[in-house]
N, C-alpha and C positions, 0 to 999 in steps of 0.2 A: 271576062266572065269567070275565069279561074280564080282571080283575086276576090271577086264578089262572093263566090261560093265559099272560099276559105274564111272570109270575114264573117259570113252568116254562121258558119260552123263554130267559129270562136265565140260569137255572141250567144248562140244557143247553149254551148257548153258552160259559159259563164252564168247564164240564167239558171241552168240546172244545178250548178254548184252552189249558187246563192240560195236557191230554194231548198236544197238538201240541207245546207247549214242552218237555215231558218227553221225547217221542220225538226231537225235534231235538237236545236236549242229549245224549241217549244216543248218537245217531248221531255227534255231534261227538266224543264221548269214545271211540268205537270206532275212529276213524281215527288210527292211530299212525304218524307219519312217522319211519321208522327211518333212522338214519344209515348211509350205504353203507360196507361194509367195505372194507379194503384189497384184498381179493380181487375185490370188485365193480369197483373202480376199475381194477385191473390188466386185467380182462377187457374192460372198456369200451375201454381203450387198445388192447388186442389187436384188438378189433373195428374200431376206427378205422384201425389199421394195415392190416388185410386189405382195408378199403375204400379204401386208398391215401390216407387223410386224415392224412398224416404229421404235419403241424403240430398237429392236434388230438390225435393219439395221444401226442405228446411232452408235452403238457400233463397228460394223465392219468398218464404214467409219472413226471413230475416230482412229482405229488402222492403217488404210491406211495413214491417215494424219501424224501419228507419224513415219511411216516406210519409206515413199518415197515422196520426193518433186515433182517428175514428175507426181504423181497422185493427187496432191493437188487440182487442179482446178476441176477435175471430182468428187473427194470425197466431196469437199465443196458444189458443186452444188447438188449432190445427198442428202447430209445431209440436205441442205436447203429445198429440196423437202419433206424430211421426217418431218422436223420441220413445214413446211407449212401445211401438212396433220394433224399434231398434234395441229394445230392452235397456234403455237408458232411463230407468225409472225415477231416479232423483231429479234428473233434468226435466222429465215429463211433469213431475209434481210442481216444480218451480214454475213451469209454463202455465199449468192450470191455475195455480195460485195468482199469477200475474193477470191472467184472463179475468178471474173473478174480482180481483182488486180493481181492475180497470172498468169492469161492468158488473156490479154486484147483483144485477137481475138477469144475468146471462145463464139461462137454465142449462144450455148444452155444456157449458164448462163445468157446472156442478156434476152433471151426469158423467162427463169424462173423468173427473177426479174421483168420483165414486167407483167407476169401473176399475181404475188403478188400485184403489183401496181394496176392492173385492178381490182382485188378482193377488194382492199381497196379503190376503186373509185378515185385513183390518176391517172386520165386519161392521162394527159400530160406526166407524168413520164412514164407511160406504153407505150405510143406511141414512146417516145424517145428510149426506150429499144428495142421495136419491130423493129423500123426502123434500129437501129444499128445491130440487129441480121440479118435482111434482107440484109443490105449492106455487111455484112461479108459472107452471104450465100444467094444469090438471089433465090435459089430454096428451101429455108427453109419453107416448107408448113405450119408447126405449127405456126411459127411466123406470116406468112401472114394471117392465119386463126384467130389468136388471135388479130391481128390488126383490122380485121373485127369486132370482138366482142366489141372492144372499140367503134366503130362507132354505134353499136347497142345500147350501153349504152348511147351514146350521141344523140340517136334518129335520126341519119343520116343513115336511113335504106338502101337507094339506094347505098350509098358508101359502106356500109357493104356488100351488095350483091356482089359488084365488087371484094372485097378481098376474100370472100368465094369462088367465082367462080375461082379465080386464084389458091387458095389452092387445089380445086378439080381437076383442070387441072394437077397439079403437083402430086397429090396423090388421086386417085379415089377409094381407098379402106378404107377410114376412115368414119366410121358411123357418128361421131360427125359433120363432115363437111356438109354432106347432111342433117342431122337432123336440124342443126342450120340454114342453109340456108332455109330449108323448113319452119321453125318457122318464119323466117324473111319475107318470101313471105306471110305467113299466116297473119302476122301483117299488111302487105301492102294490104291485101284483094286480093292478087293474088293467089287464091285458087288452080287453075289448076296447076300452077307452083309449089306450095307447095306440091301438091299430087305427082307430078313426083319425087320430092326430098324425100318424105317419102317412096315412092316405092323403091328408090335406097337404102335408109337407111335400109329398111326391107330386101332387098336382101343380104345386108352385115350381118345383125343381125336379123334373122327372128323372134326371140322371144322377141324382145324389145318392150315392151307394150306401151312405151311413144310415139314412132313413130306411132304406130297403133292408139292410142287415138287421135293424132292430124290429122291423115288421116281421121278418122271418123268425126272430127269437120269440116274439109275442105269439105268433101263430103256433109255433112249436109248443109253447107253454099251455095253450088251450086245446092242444091236440089236433089242430087243423094242419095236418102234415101235407096234404095235397096242395093247399094254398102256399105253404112254405116252399114246397118243391117248385111251384110256378115262379115264386120270387127268386129262388136260386137260379133258375134258367135265365130270368131277366138280368140278374146281377152278373152272371157270366157273360152275357152279351155286352154289358157295360165294361167289364174288365175281367178277361179270362185269365189274368195273371194274379188275381187276388187270392192269396193263400187261405184266408179266412173262409172264403166261399167253398173251396174244395174240401177243406178239413171238416167244416160243419155240415156240408151236404153229405159227406161220407158218414159222419156220425148219425145223421138222421136216417140214412139208408140202413145202417146197422140196427138202429132202434126199431125200424119198420120190418126187420128181419130180411132185408134185401142185402145180405152180407156181401155177396160177390160184387154188387154195385158199389158198396162202401169201400171195399178193398181197391176197386178200380180208381175211385176218387182219391183215396189216400196215395195211391201210386202216382197219379197225376200231380198231386201236391208235392210229392218227393222229387219229381222231375223239375219242378219249379224251384224247390229249395231243398236240395239233397242233404244238407246238414242240419235240418230242423228236427231236433231230437224227439219232440212230442209226437210227431207224425209216425215214427216207428213204434212208439208205445201204443198209439191208437190203432195202427194196423195190426199190431200184435194181438190186441184184444179181439179184433175181428177174426183173425186166424184162430184164436182160441175158441171162439163161439162155433166155428166150423169144425172144431176138434183137429185142426191142422197144427198140431202142437210143435212140430219141428220148425215150421214156418214162423210160428209165434216166437219160439226161442231165438231164431235167427234175427228177428226184428228187435227183440229186447237186447240181444247181444250187440247189434249194430248201434242201438241207442247208447249203450254203455261205452262203445268205442268213441262216439262223439263226445259224451259227457260221462266220465267215470264216477261222478258223484250223483248221478240221477237216481234218487231213492225209489221213485215209482217204478223204474225199469227193473231194479233188483226185486222189489216186492212182487211185481207182475210176473217176472221170470220164475221166481220162486213158486208162485201159485201154479204155473204151468208144470213145473217139475213135480209139484205135489200131485197134480192130476195124473201125471205119467207114472206115479208111484216111485219117483226118484226122490225120496224124502230127505236123504242126506244132502243132496244138492240143493233142495228147497231150503233146508235149514241154513245152509251157508249164505244163500241169497237174502233170506229174511234177516239173518244176523247182520249182514252188511247194511241193509236198509235201516235197521234199528240203530246201528252204530253212527250212521251218517245223520240221522234226524231223530234223536231219542224223544224229543218233545211231542212229535206227531207220529209216534210209532205204534199207535193203538192197533191198526190193521195188521202191521207186520208182526207184532207180538202175538196177536190172536192166530195169525196164519202159522207162525212158527210153533205155537202151542198145539195146533191141529196136526202139524207134521210130527211133533214129538208123540202125540197120541197114537198116530198110525204106527209108530215104531214101538208102541207100548211103554214109552218112558213117561208114565202118567204124572209123576211128581214134577218133572220139568215142565210138562204141559200145563199143569195147574198154576205153577208160578207165572208162566207167561200170560195165561188168560187173565189171571187176577191183576197183573200189571196193566194189561190192556184195558180192563174195566176201571182201573184207577184214573186212566187218562180219559176214557169216554164211557161213562156208566150207561149211556143210552144205546150202546151198540148191541142189538139183539143177537148178532152173529157170535159174539164172544160168549154170551150165555148159552147159545146152542152148542158151541164147542165144549163148554163146561158140562152140559147135559150129556154129550156123547162120551166124554171121559168117564162120567159116573155110570153110563150104560155099559161101557166096556169093562168097568170094574164090577158090574153086577149090582150097583146100588140104585135100585129102581126108584125109590122115594126121591132121592136127590136128582135123578134124571127128570122125573115129572115136574118137580119144583122148578128146575132151571129151564126146561123147554117151554113151560107156560110163561115164564118171564121173557124168554127169547122172542115169542110171537107178539108180546105186548109193548115192546119198546118202540120209540120213534123210528129207529133203524131196525125194523122187525126182520127176523129170520123167516124166509119164505118156506114154511114147512111143507105145504102141499107140493110146491115145485120141486123140492129136494127129496121128497119121500122115496123116489125110485133109486136115487144115486147114493144114498147114505146107508152103508151096511149096518151101522149101529142101530138103525130104526127098524130093521127087519123083524126083530123079535116082538115088537110092540104093535105090529100092523093090525092084529085082531084084538088088541087089548081095549076094553070098553073105555077106560079112563083116557087112553091115548086118542081114541076116535073122537071123544068130546073135545079134546084140545085141538085136534086137527080141524074140526068144524069151525072153531073160532079163529083159525089162522086165515089171514087175508091173502096169502100167496103160497 
């Protein structure tokens, strides 16, 4: 019996071993490694392209070109787009040319080549390619949109708007279409239309901070400060490290006379970027508005530690010294600003002239103000300084003549606003001729 049991065990083991080998062989035979088709490889390349792995994508498109002529035009076009993104513009151009040579009616390749020409500022070539793409496919919204971008570059903004609108009618789901048309409306100072487009862009991509920033700018331009503030809050929720948001919200707070809030925002921005020179200049202006002159001086001085050639900091610090009646120090700062940037020195020249006037150095003051007006004849503040010089000299006729010009210039002197603070005006407060000029003043 023991032998029979042993024999049975051996037979069962053998059967199991046979079955196991049979099943394993069957399993091996069922796994068939199919060779990828050219279509598979093309779409793998496309996937790598959208993942921004351009070098990898190029390898796939190279294989496609070697494998199948029918895919040549698509592969050349996609490889060209990879080379474009890798900033290999000559190679991209060769690829687009080959795509078009292989398929002369391939609209997408003309659009791609046109986009390259647009980037390289070859606007006529770009228009030729976009027009060809549109002729081949009249509903090709990307080519129509890109044609609009050519007209933006040529500063023909109304024409650009026309093409952006056509593209939007064909495809109303593209963020770039609305955002770019909104930017163009903004450049045309059509802020309400710009806001509508930024609204649409944000409906498509609610977290796109660039559209939000430009909606803020447009709302500020039309005086919708509360809406702008709401957008600032939303922008900070998206990115609380964005310097632009803190700096510009601070500026809006200052414009709304919420100066302490503005200073707090500038301070937060400085925590994020402590060596950003313009932040100290901007906070210095806020401190000046609060008449915290020492704090303002400290900020301008800090700005000059960061950048010793920062002309605006010299000019602004000089202006605060002038308000503090430290006219000699003011003159030193204005002189440095003029030395660093003589071409754009109109404000510094006028400010230095005003400081010379306060020191009763009238001839030096006149020289500076006249130089300022040679640079910018539309600066009403310079005519006002000239008027005050003549008032201090006792020349009433020339005072009246120049103060009237001062309030009429595009950059008008705000006579009503400055009436209390300018000592040279005190003797004219009850003068009938002066009161008539004061009535005409806008500020």
